[in-house]
Every structure is written in C-alpha cells, then in structure tokens.
N, C-alpha and C positions, 0 to 999 in steps of 0.2 A: 595206105592201110588205114590211117587215122580218118581221111576223108570218108572212105567206104564204111567205116564203123559208125561215124556220125550220121551218114545217110541211112543206116540200117535201123537206128533208133527213131521211133515216132516222137512227136512233140509231147504227147501227154498219156502215152502208154508203152508198154513193151511188148504187146501182142504181136505175134507172128514175127519175132525177131530171131527165132531160133528155129531149126528143123523140128517137126512134130515128134520125131523119135528120140530127140535129145533129152536124156533123163538125169544128166549129172549136174547138180548144183554146187559142186565142190571145185570145179576148176576145169578149163579148157586149155590144152596144150598149145603153146605158142612160142614164138620168138622172143626171148627175154632181152630187151634192149638196154636194160639198165647196167651200168658199171657199178662196182663195190662202192665208189665214192660218191654216187648221186643219191640225194635224199628222195624219199617217196612222198607223195602227196596224201595228206589226211583230210578226210571229208566228214562233216557232221550234217545230217538231215533231220529236220524236224517236222513231225506231221502236224497238220491242222486237226482241230477237234473241239473247238469252243471250250465248254466247261471242262473238258478232259485235260485242258493245258496244263493244269496243276501237276499232273502226272510227270510231265516232261521235266518241269523244274525240280520234282523230288528226285528223279533219276539223275540229274546233273549234280545236285548236291551230294547224293550217295557216291557218285563216281569221284567227285572231289575228296570225299573222305578216303575212299580207296586209294587214290593217287598218293595221299599223304602217308597212309599206312605202309605203302609199298616203297616208300622212300624217294618218290619223285617230287615231293613238295606240293605246294599250292598252285592253283590256276592252271589246271590241265587244258582248259580251253585255249590256252596259248600254243598248245601243240596242233591246233587245227589250222589248215591252210585255207578252208573254204567251208563256210556254213550256210545253209539255206533252209527254207521253210515256207510253209503256205498257211494263211489264215493267222491263227494264234501262234503257230510255229514260225511264221513270217515276222511277226513282231519280235519274237525271241531272237532270231536270227539277226535282225537289224539292230537289236540291243547289244548282242554280244560283239558286233563290229565296233560299237561305240565306246566300250569300256576295257580296261586292261585286267579286271579282277573278275573271277568267277562268281565270288560272293556278291560283288556289286551287280554284276550282270543279271543274276538271279533276283536280287531284291528290286533292281529297276524294272525288269520285265514283269514282276508280280504288280508293281505299281502302275506300270502302263496298262496291264490287262483290267485292273481294277478301274482305271479311268475309262476305258472302253466300255465295260459292263455298266458301270454306274451312270455314265452319261447317256448311254442308250436307253436304260431302263427309265430315266427321268423324262426322256422325251417321247416315249410311247403315247400314241393317241388312238384307242380303239374307235373313237368317234370318227377320226380321220380315214380309218380303214373301212368303215361302214357306210359312211355318207360322202365320200369324195371318189373320184375315179382314179386316185393315184395308186390304189392297192398296196399302200405302204402303212406301216404302223407309226411312221415318224410324223411329228407335227409339221405342217407345212412350211412354217417360218424357221424350222430348225436346220442349222448348217452344221452337221457333225464335226466336219474338218476343222472349222474355225474354233469350235469350243474344245475339241481335243488338244488343239495346238495351245489354247489359252491355259488348259488346266495342266497339261503334262509338261509343257515348255515354257509357260509364262508368256505365251504370245510370240516368242522368239525361237521357234524350232531351227536347229542346225541343218545344214545342207545334208541330203542323203549321201552324197559322195564323200567318202572319208578313206583316202588311201593309207592313213596311218594305222588303221585297225585291220583286224582279219577280214579278208575279202568275204563278203556276203551278199546274197541277194534273196528277196522275197518274192514269191510267185503270186501274180494276180491273173484274173480271167479278162481277156480283151474281148470287147463287144463292139462292133462297128454296125452302123446302119446298113440295111440290105444284106446282112450276113447272118445266117441262122446259127452257125456253130461258133462256139466259143474257143479261143486259142490262148495258149499261154503268153504272158508278157512279163518280163523279169525287171524288177526294181533293183538295180545293182548299186553297190557302193564304191564301184571303181569304172574306169572307162572300159568299154567293151572292145575286144580285139576287132579288126576290120571283117573277119569271116564270120560275122554274127549269124548264128543258125537259129536262134529264138530271139525275136524282137523284144526290146527293152530300153530302159534309159536310167541314167543316174542324175538327170537334171530336174530333180524334185527336192522338196524339203522333207525332213525326216518324218514329221507328223502326217504329212500327206501320204507318204509311201506306207507308213504303218496302218493308217486309216484304210488305204486302198486294198492292202492284202486281206483285211478282216472285215470288209464290208459286205455282210450277208444282205442280199435283196430283200427289201421289205422290213428289215430291222435297222440296218445301218445304211444311209444313203451312199450310193456309189460315187466314184471320182471322175469327173470329166477333165481331160487335160488335152492341149494340142500337142501332137507329135508328128514330126516330118510333114508338116503342112496339112494335117487332118485332125479333126476332132475325134477322140476315142473315149470310151468309157471303160474304167477299170473296176472289176468286181472282186469278191471274195476268191482267193487263189485255190481253195478247196475244191471248186467246181472243175477245174482243169488238172490239177495235179496235187491231191491232198497228201500224198507221199512222194515228193518230188526226187526220187532216187535217180530216175532216168536223166532228168534235167540236170542233176548235180553232176553226173557222170560226164554228159556231154560238155558241160561248162568247164570242168577240169581238163578235159582233153584239149579244149581250146586254149585255155590259160597256160597249160603246161605241156605243150605237145612232145616234149623230149623227156619228160619224166613219167614214171609209172605211179599209178594209184596205189598207195600202200594199204591204208585202212579206211573202210567207209562205215561209219556208226550211224544207224538210223534208229532214232528214238521214236517208237510208234505210239500213236493214239488210235489208229483205225485198225479194228480187229478182224476186218473181212479177209477171207481167204484169197480173193482175188488180188488184193493189194500185196499180199505176201508173195503169191505166185509171180506177179508181174515184176515185183522188185527183184526177186532171185533171177528171173530170165534176163533182166537189164544187166545184172551183175555178170551172169554167164557171158553176155556178149562183150562187156567190157573186158573180161579176161583174155580176151583175143589180143588186147593191147597190153594188159597187165596181168599176166598168168598168176602171180602169187597175191593178187588183191584178196584182202581179208574183209569179209562182210559180216556185220553183226547187227541183226535186227533185235533191239531191246524193247519188248512190249509185254505188259501184264494182260494177256488177252481177255481172261474172264472178268478182271476188274473193269477193264474198259467197256466190255458189253454191258456191265451192270450200271454204268454211268452214263447218263444221256449227255450228248454235247450240248444240249440246251439247258443243262442244270447248273446254275452259277450261285446258288444259295451257299453262303459260307459254311455252314454246318455240313453240307454234302461235299463240298470241296475239301474240307479239312478230313472228312472220313475217307475220301479218295486218296489223300496224300498218306495218310496212316497205312492204309491198305497196300499201297504201292511201296512204301518203305519196308513193310513187312515182307511183301513178296520178294523184293530184292535182297533183303538180308537173310532171308531163310531159305531161299532157292539155291541150292548148292550148284546146280548147273549154271545158273545165270552168274553167279560169283565166279566160277572158274572162266567162263567165257569172257567176262568183263576184264578179269585179271589178264587174260591173254590179249585182249584188245588193247588195254593200256600199255602193256609191254611193248606191243609192236609200234604204238604211236611213239614212244619214246625211243626205242632202239633203232628203228628204221627211218624215222624222220630226221631231217638235218636241223641246224640252227634256224630258228624262225626269224624273220625280219621284225617281227612284232615281239618286243620284249617288255613285260610288264614293269620290270624294275627301272626302265629308262624314262625319266619324266618328260623327255621330248615326245614320246609316242602317247602320252595320255590324251584322249580325245574329250569331245564335248561333254558327255555325261559325267566324266570323272571330274571335270572342272565344276560342274554344277553341284556334284556330290561332295567335294572337298570344301565347298563354301557353306555346306549345311552341317553345323555342329551336331545334330541329332543323328544324322546319317553316319558320321564319323564315329560316334558312340557305338552305334549299332554294329558298325563294322569291327570295331575293336572287340565288342563282346563275342562276336561270331568267331574271330581269330582265336580269342581266348579259349573258347569251348573246344575249337577244333585242335588245339595244341594240348588241352587237357586230356 
C-alpha cells in the first residue's frame, strides 16, 4: 500500500492523484494501522516567497507564544519530526535543523535571510545585464556561495548532514544538460533510505545548501555540483515545489513506514488557489495511509497578495510582520485551529529524540551562538519578555 501511495503522488504536483468526483478534503476512510502506543509523525512545511519570508517567522513566533500560554512550554519546534521548505523556506528549514531553540532558530534565520538579500543587492550590475550575454544581474567576478559562506559562517560552514537535529530538507530545482523540464532535488540533513523516490544528497556544506535552495536565476548565481558521476545545476526550489507538501508526505512515508502522520502544519506564503487545491488533494491521498491526519494550512492570504516576493525593503517587511501578527491574534478561527494543531502535536506525538535541554544534542549554530555574548543577551531578553 505504501509503495502504491508513493507512486500515486507526482514529484512536484498532486494533480490527478484523486478521482475527479472526489470532493472530501476532510478524510478518506482506510485501515488504521497505528496502535495506541505508537507516536504519530509531525511535519512542518515552509513555503518559498522571497520578501514574504518574514511572515513565516512571525507565525512561528506567535505559535511559540501560544504554546507557552497553553502550558506546553517553550520550543514547540522540538515537537516536529520533519521540517522542509523551498527557497527562503528552505533556508529556514535547514536553520531549524541546526539549533535547539525556537527563538534562536528565528533569529538565525532572519540573520541568514539578511545576508542573502544584502549580498545579492551589493553585487547587482545592470551593466552586466545590458552589455553581456550572461542575462544575469550579477557581476561576472561574483561568486555568491563564497561570500555567503564567509559572511554567514566566517568561512567555515558546517556540513549539511546533521543527524543530531530535527530531520530537515530543502527543495532545489535540478537542471541537467539536454533536459528541458526541471525536477525536484532534495538537500537532506540525513542519510536517505535506499528506496529514494526523489533524488537528493546530504553531502554538501550548509552554506552551499542554503544558497542553492534560494538561488533565483539572474539574481543569485546557481550552484553546480557533481552528483553520482554527473555535473548538475541546482536552482531555486520554488520553481518545482514552492509549497512542498507532497514531497514532505512522500519523505515521511519513506522515513517512518510503520508510523502514521499525525499533524502536518503548512505555513504559507503563496496565496494562489491552485497551491491550496493541490495541497489538499495530496493530503487526501495521504489519508489512505494515515486516516486521522490533521492538516493545517496557515496563511494570511490577502496580506500575502498585497506584498510582492521581490519586496525586501525593511520598512515594507516590518509592516508585513505587523499585519501578519495582527491577523493571527485577531482572527478567532485561526486561533482555534492553531490551538487544536498544537494540542495534537503534543498529545499524539511521542518523546522526540531531539531534546533541547540535552547539551549533547546542541548543534553547530548553537555553538556559534553561545560564543557570542550579544546573542546571549538578546536571547535572555526574549525569554524575559515571554515569561512576563
């Protein structure tokens, strides 16, 4: 059944995976293979969206506050088994893998996003676009990956593979010579099982992986690597799966074939109706395997439509965050849905292998963070405000 389900889902879309007369997005009856003692798998999916990425960070902050208010304590991200994203969402997903604290993950992902934007802006060259054949805004001598690694990781980026953290993957678009169609390529923080259905690797450094998932053609140079004896080019993951719900489901079925998916939280930046429809259809198929799967798509649709993915000006992103925070706090429906989602994450999930309180499980970014007194002070201030 699992193999049939995997084959039913397409690589980058969920079109035609259900009969045309299937109208229920609330569940499909099936055999429940979970015993009472088995924990369910929790998944977090983060959209790509460029300048809209600040909205995802705001939602995560607000969920953290809600988790504390409901008595679950801090670091709700530690309840996630698998996190994935594309483009700016991919950068955030890989950051979550690297740190034990929700607060630190948010602050670090903001910092990395700023590096990406600032470095790209500083290396734009309209002369290069007009007067060369490269069709790129980037200066010819610019190597974005190298400068990003230097600025974000002081020239020593950690490896992508990090089994100590929450399992994570970032989506990139695979481009090969003599092939017209792009396909998904996953940058995983863990070794992939042998029955790999979507190609990918964990044998890169973290800076290269973050760069690859957010490398918009003509703005940020793409990444060329050698993989399985061939040279491939990796570009922005948003071109193949900007809302990688179907990829997350497939990956979870491969990683935990004997466990059901409990909660799938999708934090959205893409307001298109097609994305929403495809995601719900993918979830309906997944319910053949996990009948009680709880799916929550959290998105401020009108606010996303009003903010361009190409808008990175601080005053605009600050306004975006204010509007998203207001939307979440004042929308009673979203509040109730999120409360239900959190309750299921904690009630149906089991003990996570990843424990924030265990110093042996702290990863690379935590080590860098703890060595920086200003970051420690900022974290203490945030903790204080949350407690108050």
